[in-house]
N, C-alpha and C positions, 0 to 999 in steps of 0.2 A: 504495499500499499504506500502511495505516493504521501510525503508529507513535506510541506514548505512549512518551517517555522520562524520568523521572523523576531527581533530584536531590537531594542536600542533607541526607540522613541523614547519621548518624554517633552518637557518644555524648556524651551531654551529662549532667550532675550536676541530680538534684533542683534545681527553680527555675530551672532554665536554658530557653533558648528556641534555637529550630531555626527556619530556613525551608526547606519541601520548594519545590521547582517540578517543574513538568511540562511538557517541549514538544512540541507535536504538530505533527505534519507527516501530510500525505496526506492531510486532508480536509478538510472546509468547518469549522472549528471555531467559527464563531459560532453556529451551528446545533445544537450538542451541548447538553446538559447534562454539566457536568463533576463529577466529584466525588474526593475521597480513602476509601480503604477501608485498613482495615487486621487483620490478621490474627496474633494472639499463639500462641504453641506451644500446642498440643492445646485449641487455639479455633477457633470459627468465623469467619470473615471479616466484618467489620460494618463500617457506613455510618459517617464518622467526620463528613464535612462535604458537601456536596453544593451548587451554584451554575447556575442555568437559565442557558438563552441570553437570558433578559430580565435577569438579577441577582440573581433573588431566590435567598436562602440558606436552607440548612437545616442545622443541627446535631444532632451526638448529644447527648445530656443531661450524659452525662459531660466535653463537653469545651466546652460553653457557658462564653461568657466567659474562655476561657483560647485558644481557635484561632481565627483568622479566615481564610476563605477568599477566593479571587478569581482573577479573572481578566484577562489584557490579550489583547483581541482585537485589536491592531493587527496588523503585523507578527510579533509576539514569537509569537504563537498559545499562548499559557502560561497556565497555572493554578497557582497558590499555594496551600501551606497554614504560614499565621505561627503557631509554637507556642508559647505562652509559658506561664510555670509549669509545666512538664513533671514528673509524675510517674514513679515506677516501673510504675505499671502503663498508662502509656502505652507501653511497651516492646511493640515491634510490629513486623513489615516491613508499609509502608507503601505503597499502590497507587493509581496514579491510573488513574481511569474515564472514559470518554465513550460516552455514550445517547444516542439519538436513537431516538424510538419508531417510525418507520418504517424508519431504516436499521439499527441494531443495537447491541451494546457490543462497546467495546475496550479491551484492556487495557494496562498497562506491565509491566514489569517487577519491580516491586517497589524498596523501597530503607529499609535496615535503621533504625529507631531505637531505641537502649539508652540508658536511664534506670536507673542502678544504686539499687540500694537502701542 
């Protein structure tokens, strides 16, 4: 059974940093593209950052230069999202995502990030 477990969310002041982690189990981590999505109240879920199995990354324009996605495909099976220079508009529930074109898509339960105004 595939499980994605996020951690690292919390309350941080504007300009601060957080690092989100997502530990994957029950899957061949190395063959999946891994992503971070977020959903703010009243808004649709949106892609924040993506890293393919080959290590290629892609970012939403709103986070370029501030957020960095990385993955550890060793025994840790973990994907990270380093978030710097946080803004109030970054407030959302952040979800980890694993996607393989032929196998399917999996989601974590989400972790709340709050940046007050």
